[in-house]
VEXZA-250616 format. One line per field, with one value per atom (N, C-alpha, C): atom name; x, y negated, z negated; residue number from 1. Coordinates in nm, 3 decimals, always signed. Each point is the difference from the previous one (the first is absolute). Example, Ala and Ser with C-alpha at 12.3 -4.5 7.8 and 13.67 -1.06 7.14 Angstrom:
site <- c(N|CA|C|N|CA|C)
xx <- c(+1.319|-0.089|+0.090|-0.035|+0.082|-0.077)
yy <- c(+0.569|-0.119|-0.120|-0.105|-0.119|-0.109)
zz <- c(-0.780|+0.000|+0.000|+0.072|-0.006|-0.073)
pos <- c(1|1|1|2|2|2)
! end
This chain:
site <- c(N|CA|C|N|CA|C|N|CA|C|N|CA|C|N|CA|C|N|CA|C|N|CA|C|N|CA|C|N|CA|C|N|CA|C|N|CA|C|N|CA|C|N|CA|C|N|CA|C|N|CA|C|N|CA|C|N|CA|C|N|CA|C|N|CA|C|N|CA|C|N|CA|C|N|CA|C|N|CA|C|N|CA|C|N|CA|C|N|CA|C|N|CA|C|N|CA|C|N|CA|C|N|CA|C|N|CA|C|N|CA|C|N|CA|C|N|CA|C|N|CA|C|N|CA|C|N|CA|C|N|CA|C|N|CA|C|N|CA|C|N|CA|C|N|CA|C|N|CA|C|N|CA|C|N|CA|C|N|CA|C|N|CA|C|N|CA|C|N|CA|C|N|CA|C|N|CA|C|N|CA|C|N|CA|C|N|CA|C|N|CA|C|N|CA|C|N|CA|C|N|CA|C|N|CA|C|N|CA|C|N|CA|C|N|CA|C|N|CA|C|N|CA|C|N|CA|C|N|CA|C|N|CA|C|N|CA|C|N|CA|C|N|CA|C|N|CA|C|N|CA|C|N|CA|C|N|CA|C|N|CA|C|N|CA|C|N|CA|C|N|CA|C|N|CA|C|N|CA|C|N|CA|C|N|CA|C|N|CA|C|N|CA|C|N|CA|C|N|CA|C|N|CA|C|N|CA|C|N|CA|C|N|CA|C|N|CA|C|N|CA|C|N|CA|C|N|CA|C|N|CA|C|N|CA|C|N|CA|C|N|CA|C|N|CA|C|N|CA|C|N|CA|C|N|CA|C|N|CA|C|N|CA|C|N|CA|C|N|CA|C|N|CA|C|N|CA|C|N|CA|C|N|CA|C|N|CA|C|N|CA|C|N|CA|C|N|CA|C|N|CA|C|N|CA|C|N|CA|C|N|CA|C|N|CA|C|N|CA|C|N|CA|C|N|CA|C|N|CA|C|N|CA|C|N|CA|C|N|CA|C|N|CA|C|N|CA|C|N|CA|C|N|CA|C|N|CA|C|N|CA|C|N|CA|C|N|CA|C|N|CA|C|N|CA|C|N|CA|C|N|CA|C|N|CA|C|N|CA|C|N|CA|C|N|CA|C|N|CA|C|N|CA|C|N|CA|C|N|CA|C|N|CA|C|N|CA|C|N|CA|C|N|CA|C|N|CA|C|N|CA|C|N|CA|C|N|CA|C|N|CA|C|N|CA|C|N|CA|C|N|CA|C|N|CA|C|N|CA|C|N|CA|C|N|CA|C|N|CA|C|N|CA|C|N|CA|C|N|CA|C|N|CA|C|N|CA|C)
xx <- c(-4.393|+0.012|+0.148|+0.038|+0.137|+0.001|+0.089|+0.002|+0.137|-0.002|+0.121|+0.001|+0.094|+0.018|+0.108|-0.022|+0.096|+0.030|+0.128|+0.045|+0.055|-0.085|+0.039|+0.098|+0.097|+0.095|+0.069|+0.054|+0.067|+0.138|+0.073|+0.135|-0.001|-0.074|-0.006|-0.145|-0.060|-0.135|+0.015|-0.052|+0.003|-0.130|+0.006|-0.122|+0.016|-0.115|+0.000|-0.130|+0.010|-0.118|-0.015|-0.119|-0.030|-0.122|-0.007|-0.116|-0.065|-0.133|-0.073|-0.093|+0.034|-0.085|-0.015|-0.120|-0.032|+0.044|-0.015|+0.036|+0.147|+0.083|+0.145|+0.063|+0.100|+0.070|+0.132|+0.018|+0.120|+0.061|+0.127|+0.072|+0.032|-0.041|+0.020|+0.121|+0.007|+0.107|+0.010|+0.122|+0.021|+0.105|+0.007|+0.104|-0.008|+0.097|+0.001|+0.023|-0.056|+0.021|+0.077|+0.124|+0.087|+0.020|-0.032|+0.023|+0.109|+0.074|+0.111|-0.038|+0.061|-0.026|+0.061|+0.078|+0.057|-0.106|-0.112|-0.111|-0.103|-0.074|-0.103|-0.130|-0.093|-0.125|-0.070|-0.031|-0.078|+0.066|+0.130|+0.069|+0.001|+0.012|-0.002|-0.140|-0.101|-0.138|-0.029|+0.047|-0.020|+0.070|+0.118|+0.073|-0.077|-0.055|-0.080|-0.122|-0.068|-0.120|+0.032|+0.103|+0.028|+0.044|+0.074|+0.044|-0.117|-0.089|-0.119|-0.092|-0.006|-0.080|+0.053|+0.132|+0.058|-0.037|+0.000|-0.037|-0.145|-0.088|-0.144|-0.020|+0.069|-0.013|+0.051|+0.106|+0.059|-0.077|-0.048|-0.057|-0.152|-0.065|-0.147|-0.067|+0.028|-0.065|-0.150|-0.077|-0.144|-0.028|+0.088|-0.013|+0.139|+0.000|+0.121|-0.028|+0.103|-0.017|+0.118|-0.028|+0.107|-0.044|+0.097|-0.026|-0.056|-0.097|-0.053|+0.108|-0.009|+0.097|-0.018|+0.106|+0.000|+0.083|-0.060|+0.067|+0.028|+0.124|+0.035|+0.015|-0.061|-0.002|+0.140|+0.098|+0.137|+0.072|-0.061|+0.065|-0.094|-0.044|-0.095|+0.060|+0.130|+0.063|-0.004|+0.022|-0.007|-0.139|-0.102|-0.138|-0.027|+0.052|-0.018|+0.063|+0.122|+0.071|-0.072|-0.036|-0.071|-0.133|-0.067|-0.127|+0.015|+0.110|+0.024|+0.025|+0.077|+0.027|-0.129|-0.080|-0.126|-0.095|+0.009|-0.083|+0.027|+0.126|+0.030|-0.043|+0.001|-0.049|-0.152|-0.068|-0.146|-0.029|+0.079|-0.016|+0.018|+0.104|+0.025|-0.118|-0.050|-0.116|-0.121|-0.026|-0.114|+0.020|+0.119|+0.027|-0.014|+0.044|-0.004|-0.124|-0.087|-0.126|+0.024|+0.097|+0.033|-0.043|-0.086|-0.042|+0.122|-0.003|+0.108|-0.056|+0.067|-0.039|+0.112|-0.041|+0.095|-0.039|+0.099|-0.022|+0.097|-0.047|+0.087|+0.109|+0.116|+0.111|-0.037|-0.078|-0.041|-0.091|-0.084|-0.088|+0.080|+0.098|+0.087|+0.071|+0.059|+0.076|-0.091|-0.116|-0.092|-0.047|-0.021|-0.046|+0.108|+0.127|+0.109|+0.050|+0.014|+0.062|-0.104|-0.111|-0.099|+0.015|+0.104|+0.028|+0.025|-0.072|+0.014|+0.129|+0.071|+0.124|+0.125|-0.010|+0.114|+0.113|+0.122|+0.117|+0.021|+0.083|+0.034|+0.069|+0.080|+0.069|-0.100|-0.101|-0.103|-0.077|-0.032|-0.070|+0.086|+0.127|+0.090|+0.009|+0.010|+0.005|-0.129|-0.113|-0.129|-0.018|+0.030|-0.016|+0.089|+0.126|+0.091|-0.040|-0.056|-0.048|-0.122|-0.095|-0.124|+0.033|+0.089|+0.032|+0.117|+0.056|+0.109|+0.118|+0.047|+0.113|+0.108|+0.121|+0.111|-0.007|-0.004|-0.013|+0.116|+0.119|+0.118|-0.006|-0.082|-0.007|-0.085|-0.079|-0.097|+0.017|-0.011|+0.005|-0.137|-0.005|-0.128|-0.096|+0.052|-0.087|-0.081|+0.065|-0.068|-0.092|+0.048|-0.087|-0.119|+0.013|-0.116|-0.102|+0.046|-0.091|-0.069|+0.077|-0.059|-0.096|+0.031|-0.090|-0.135|+0.001|-0.125|-0.080|+0.069|-0.067|-0.059|+0.078|-0.049|-0.115|+0.010|-0.109|-0.129|+0.010|-0.121|-0.060|+0.084|-0.048|-0.075|+0.060|-0.063|-0.127|+0.005|-0.117|-0.115|+0.029|-0.107|-0.059|+0.081|-0.052|-0.093|+0.039|-0.081|-0.133|+0.005|-0.123|-0.090|+0.056|-0.080|-0.064|+0.073|-0.053|-0.122|+0.011|-0.111|-0.121|+0.026|-0.109|-0.073|+0.077|-0.061|-0.081|+0.048|-0.071|-0.129|+0.004|-0.118|-0.107|+0.040|-0.096|-0.063|+0.076|-0.049|-0.112)
yy <- c(-9.979|+0.096|+0.021|+0.122|+0.034|+0.044|-0.062|+0.021|+0.052|+0.108|+0.054|-0.038|-0.085|-0.037|+0.087|+0.043|+0.089|-0.053|-0.004|-0.032|+0.129|+0.074|+0.135|+0.000|+0.088|+0.028|+0.131|+0.064|+0.128|-0.019|-0.101|-0.021|-0.068|-0.111|-0.075|-0.041|+0.061|-0.037|-0.087|-0.121|-0.088|+0.010|-0.023|-0.001|-0.100|-0.045|-0.092|+0.011|-0.003|+0.008|-0.134|-0.057|-0.123|+0.021|-0.079|+0.002|-0.137|-0.002|-0.126|-0.029|+0.046|-0.020|-0.147|-0.038|-0.138|-0.105|+0.031|-0.090|-0.042|+0.081|-0.022|+0.110|-0.039|+0.096|+0.039|+0.129|+0.048|+0.113|-0.014|+0.105|+0.111|+0.123|+0.115|+0.082|+0.032|+0.088|-0.011|+0.014|+0.005|+0.104|+0.034|+0.092|+0.031|+0.076|+0.049|+0.150|+0.064|+0.143|+0.012|+0.042|+0.008|+0.146|+0.034|+0.137|-0.003|+0.107|+0.005|+0.082|-0.032|+0.071|+0.141|+0.030|+0.134|+0.105|-0.046|+0.091|-0.012|+0.108|-0.007|-0.060|-0.028|-0.069|+0.055|+0.129|+0.050|-0.031|+0.013|-0.026|-0.148|-0.085|-0.145|-0.044|+0.055|-0.033|+0.048|+0.120|+0.052|-0.088|-0.051|-0.087|-0.129|-0.059|-0.122|+0.029|+0.110|+0.037|+0.021|+0.078|+0.034|-0.123|-0.089|-0.120|-0.096|-0.013|-0.083|+0.063|+0.131|+0.070|-0.033|-0.003|-0.037|-0.143|-0.090|-0.140|-0.006|+0.069|+0.002|+0.062|+0.109|+0.068|-0.087|-0.072|-0.083|-0.130|-0.066|-0.133|-0.008|+0.106|+0.010|-0.120|-0.022|-0.112|+0.025|-0.110|+0.008|+0.008|-0.061|+0.001|+0.010|+0.048|+0.003|-0.084|-0.070|-0.089|+0.017|+0.001|-0.001|-0.076|-0.034|-0.072|+0.097|-0.048|+0.082|+0.025|+0.113|+0.039|-0.084|-0.067|-0.075|+0.080|+0.028|+0.084|-0.081|-0.001|-0.062|+0.113|-0.017|+0.107|+0.042|-0.086|+0.034|+0.090|+0.019|+0.079|+0.106|+0.094|+0.100|+0.092|+0.027|+0.087|-0.063|-0.130|-0.071|+0.012|-0.016|+0.013|+0.140|+0.100|+0.139|+0.024|-0.049|+0.017|-0.074|-0.127|-0.078|+0.063|+0.057|+0.067|+0.116|+0.072|+0.112|-0.051|-0.105|-0.057|-0.052|-0.071|-0.051|+0.114|+0.109|+0.117|+0.056|+0.006|+0.053|-0.100|-0.128|-0.100|+0.014|+0.025|+0.024|+0.126|+0.104|+0.123|-0.025|-0.074|-0.032|-0.078|-0.095|-0.079|+0.090|+0.092|+0.089|+0.098|+0.057|+0.096|-0.063|-0.124|-0.067|-0.087|+0.003|-0.075|-0.150|-0.054|-0.142|-0.066|-0.101|-0.067|-0.054|+0.015|-0.046|-0.108|-0.114|-0.111|-0.025|-0.034|-0.036|-0.135|-0.084|-0.133|-0.021|-0.070|-0.039|-0.093|+0.007|-0.085|-0.148|-0.038|-0.140|-0.041|+0.091|-0.031|-0.012|+0.086|-0.007|-0.134|-0.035|-0.125|-0.121|+0.005|-0.114|-0.017|+0.110|-0.010|-0.057|+0.019|-0.051|-0.137|-0.019|-0.122|-0.095|+0.055|-0.082|+0.005|+0.073|+0.013|+0.148|+0.054|+0.142|+0.037|-0.097|+0.028|-0.038|-0.003|-0.036|+0.100|-0.047|+0.087|+0.086|+0.102|+0.084|-0.082|-0.097|-0.085|-0.086|-0.052|-0.079|+0.086|+0.121|+0.093|+0.031|+0.025|+0.030|-0.116|-0.122|-0.118|-0.014|+0.022|-0.015|+0.107|+0.125|+0.110|-0.023|-0.034|-0.020|-0.123|-0.100|-0.118|+0.031|+0.071|+0.035|+0.085|+0.096|+0.093|-0.048|-0.115|-0.061|+0.096|+0.050|+0.092|-0.052|+0.050|-0.042|+0.073|-0.077|+0.056|+0.092|-0.033|+0.077|+0.144|+0.027|+0.134|+0.097|-0.052|+0.084|-0.001|+0.118|+0.013|-0.038|-0.018|-0.032|+0.119|+0.122|+0.116|-0.014|-0.046|-0.020|-0.121|-0.111|-0.118|+0.018|+0.079|+0.031|+0.082|+0.094|+0.080|-0.088|-0.088|-0.092|-0.097|-0.041|-0.090|+0.067|+0.129|+0.073|+0.006|+0.025|+0.005|-0.136|-0.105|-0.135|-0.039|+0.034|-0.031|+0.067|+0.126|+0.068|-0.073|-0.042|-0.074|-0.126|-0.079|-0.124|+0.026|+0.098|+0.032|+0.051|+0.089|+0.054|-0.107|-0.092|-0.111|-0.088|-0.028|-0.085|+0.069|+0.131|+0.073|+0.008|+0.021|+0.002|-0.135|-0.107|-0.135|-0.020|+0.039|-0.020|+0.088|+0.119|+0.085|-0.063|-0.058|-0.064|-0.123|-0.077|-0.118|+0.041|+0.107|+0.047|+0.049|+0.061|+0.051|-0.112|-0.103|-0.110|-0.076)
zz <- c(-3.543|+0.107|+0.029|+0.020|+0.035|+0.147|+0.079|+0.144|+0.042|+0.078|+0.060|+0.147|+0.039|+0.140|+0.060|+0.125|+0.066|+0.140|+0.033|+0.136|+0.059|+0.074|+0.043|+0.117|-0.009|+0.108|-0.031|+0.101|-0.022|-0.063|+0.043|-0.053|-0.136|-0.010|-0.126|-0.026|-0.101|-0.044|-0.124|+0.009|-0.116|-0.076|-0.130|-0.081|-0.113|-0.050|-0.112|-0.076|-0.131|-0.087|-0.070|+0.010|-0.072|-0.088|-0.105|-0.090|+0.008|+0.004|+0.017|-0.117|-0.116|-0.117|-0.036|-0.036|-0.044|+0.102|+0.129|+0.109|-0.004|-0.063|+0.001|+0.083|+0.077|+0.085|-0.065|-0.019|-0.066|+0.082|+0.030|+0.070|-0.100|+0.033|-0.088|+0.043|+0.129|+0.048|+0.152|+0.051|+0.146|+0.031|+0.127|+0.042|+0.147|+0.045|+0.138|-0.002|+0.097|+0.020|+0.131|-0.010|+0.117|+0.036|+0.124|+0.047|+0.107|+0.009|+0.096|+0.122|+0.110|+0.125|-0.002|-0.102|-0.012|-0.032|-0.055|-0.029|+0.112|+0.023|+0.104|-0.055|+0.091|-0.035|-0.123|-0.004|-0.114|-0.135|-0.007|-0.127|-0.033|+0.102|-0.024|-0.045|+0.063|-0.039|-0.141|-0.033|-0.135|-0.103|+0.034|-0.091|-0.026|+0.105|-0.017|-0.085|+0.033|-0.076|-0.148|-0.028|-0.141|-0.080|+0.062|-0.073|-0.021|+0.098|-0.021|-0.104|-0.002|-0.101|-0.140|-0.016|-0.129|-0.040|+0.097|-0.027|-0.045|+0.071|-0.034|-0.138|-0.030|-0.128|-0.115|+0.024|-0.105|-0.025|+0.108|-0.015|+0.013|+0.041|+0.004|+0.069|+0.128|+0.069|+0.017|+0.001|+0.026|+0.150|+0.078|+0.146|+0.063|+0.124|+0.082|+0.124|+0.047|+0.115|+0.094|+0.130|+0.098|+0.124|+0.080|+0.123|+0.104|+0.079|+0.108|+0.103|+0.063|+0.101|+0.125|+0.039|+0.125|+0.099|+0.114|+0.099|+0.126|+0.040|+0.127|+0.101|+0.117|+0.099|+0.046|-0.019|+0.041|-0.100|-0.117|-0.106|-0.057|+0.082|-0.051|-0.105|+0.008|-0.099|-0.139|-0.007|-0.127|-0.059|+0.083|-0.047|-0.053|+0.068|-0.041|-0.138|-0.018|-0.127|-0.113|+0.025|-0.103|-0.034|+0.100|-0.024|-0.097|+0.010|-0.092|-0.141|-0.013|-0.133|-0.060|+0.080|-0.051|-0.036|+0.072|-0.030|-0.139|-0.039|-0.134|-0.108|+0.032|-0.096|-0.015|+0.110|-0.007|-0.080|+0.018|-0.076|-0.149|-0.035|-0.141|-0.059|+0.075|-0.043|-0.027|+0.092|-0.015|-0.116|-0.012|-0.107|-0.138|-0.013|-0.130|-0.018|+0.100|-0.005|-0.027|+0.072|-0.010|+0.130|-0.006|+0.124|+0.076|+0.132|+0.086|+0.093|+0.003|+0.086|+0.101|+0.121|+0.104|+0.057|+0.021|+0.057|+0.115|+0.101|+0.110|-0.054|+0.059|-0.046|+0.008|+0.099|+0.011|-0.115|-0.046|-0.113|-0.130|-0.016|-0.118|-0.001|+0.111|+0.009|-0.019|+0.058|-0.013|-0.144|-0.070|-0.139|-0.091|+0.036|-0.083|+0.044|+0.129|+0.054|+0.058|+0.049|+0.068|+0.151|+0.045|+0.143|+0.029|+0.096|+0.032|+0.069|+0.052|+0.073|-0.080|-0.130|-0.085|+0.018|-0.017|+0.015|-0.126|+0.014|-0.116|-0.108|+0.041|-0.097|-0.078|+0.069|-0.068|-0.099|+0.041|-0.089|-0.121|+0.023|-0.110|-0.098|+0.051|-0.088|-0.081|+0.065|-0.067|-0.108|+0.033|-0.096|-0.121|+0.023|-0.113|-0.081|+0.066|-0.072|-0.085|+0.056|-0.073|-0.123|+0.017|-0.108|-0.086|+0.036|-0.077|-0.017|+0.115|+0.000|+0.094|-0.016|+0.085|+0.133|+0.108|+0.133|+0.036|-0.042|+0.038|-0.051|-0.099|-0.058|+0.082|+0.094|+0.067|+0.152|+0.058|+0.146|+0.057|+0.131|+0.063|-0.009|-0.014|-0.018|-0.129|-0.104|-0.128|+0.005|+0.054|+0.001|+0.094|+0.107|+0.084|-0.077|-0.081|-0.083|-0.104|-0.063|-0.098|+0.067|+0.122|+0.073|+0.024|+0.033|+0.020|-0.130|-0.111|-0.130|-0.037|+0.018|-0.032|+0.091|+0.127|+0.093|-0.044|-0.042|-0.047|-0.121|-0.089|-0.117|+0.043|+0.088|+0.045|+0.081|+0.088|+0.083|-0.086|-0.095|-0.084|-0.091|-0.048|-0.083|+0.082|+0.122|+0.088|+0.032|+0.032|+0.030|-0.122|-0.118|-0.123|-0.027|+0.028|-0.019|+0.090|+0.127|+0.092|-0.037|-0.054|-0.045|-0.118|-0.093|-0.118|+0.041|+0.095|+0.048|+0.070|+0.078|+0.072|-0.096|-0.111|-0.098|-0.079|-0.031|-0.085|+0.057)
pos <- c(1|1|1|2|2|2|3|3|3|4|4|4|5|5|5|6|6|6|7|7|7|8|8|8|9|9|9|10|10|10|11|11|11|12|12|12|13|13|13|14|14|14|15|15|15|16|16|16|17|17|17|18|18|18|19|19|19|20|20|20|21|21|21|22|22|22|23|23|23|24|24|24|25|25|25|26|26|26|27|27|27|28|28|28|29|29|29|30|30|30|31|31|31|32|32|32|33|33|33|34|34|34|35|35|35|36|36|36|37|37|37|38|38|38|39|39|39|40|40|40|41|41|41|42|42|42|43|43|43|44|44|44|45|45|45|46|46|46|47|47|47|48|48|48|49|49|49|50|50|50|51|51|51|52|52|52|53|53|53|54|54|54|55|55|55|56|56|56|57|57|57|58|58|58|59|59|59|60|60|60|61|61|61|62|62|62|63|63|63|64|64|64|65|65|65|66|66|66|67|67|67|68|68|68|69|69|69|70|70|70|71|71|71|72|72|72|73|73|73|74|74|74|75|75|75|76|76|76|77|77|77|78|78|78|79|79|79|80|80|80|81|81|81|82|82|82|83|83|83|84|84|84|85|85|85|86|86|86|87|87|87|88|88|88|89|89|89|90|90|90|91|91|91|92|92|92|93|93|93|94|94|94|95|95|95|96|96|96|97|97|97|98|98|98|99|99|99|100|100|100|101|101|101|102|102|102|103|103|103|104|104|104|105|105|105|106|106|106|107|107|107|108|108|108|109|109|109|110|110|110|111|111|111|112|112|112|113|113|113|114|114|114|115|115|115|116|116|116|117|117|117|118|118|118|119|119|119|120|120|120|121|121|121|122|122|122|123|123|123|124|124|124|125|125|125|126|126|126|127|127|127|128|128|128|129|129|129|130|130|130|131|131|131|132|132|132|133|133|133|134|134|134|135|135|135|136|136|136|137|137|137|138|138|138|139|139|139|140|140|140|141|141|141|142|142|142|143|143|143|144|144|144|145|145|145|146|146|146|147|147|147|148|148|148|149|149|149|150|150|150|151|151|151|152|152|152|153|153|153|154|154|154|155|155|155|156|156|156|157|157|157|158|158|158|159|159|159|160|160|160|161|161|161|162|162|162|163|163|163|164|164|164|165|165|165|166|166|166|167|167|167|168|168|168)
! end
C-alpha cells in the first residue's frame, strides 16, 4: 500500500509518501509546499492543490491521510483558513478517487508513541527512527505528514488483525 500523508496549512503544507509493501516501511518522497503572503487566498490554495496533484500523479498513492482539524475557540480565523486547505485536499481525493482518512492528532501520536500527548520532538524522533532517516533533514511539517501516514498504516493493520480474528 502506498500512503500519502499531508500536514495541511496555508503557509507551509508538508507531505510524505511511504510504501508499505511486504510489511516493510519505505520512504518514497517528501516535501513542503510553501506559499507566500504576497499572493491572495485563491492563488495560494491553487498552488497547494496543483502541487499536491503533481505528487498524486507521480506517486499514485492508494490512500491519503491527514490530521483532523482541531479548532480552538480563540483562533477562529486559523480554523477558517485550515478548513479551506483541507477542502482542496478533500476535492483532490474525490477527483482522483483516492480514499481520504483523517485522524485526531492524539490518535496519531498514540499509534506511534503510545501516548496521545507526545511532543512534536518525540514524534519527529519516532518517525525518523521508524523510517531510518536523518532527523535534521526534515522539518516538523514533513514529519507530521509522515506521522499521519505511519499512523494509518499501524491503525489499518490493527483493524485488519481484529477483523481476521473475529472471522476465524
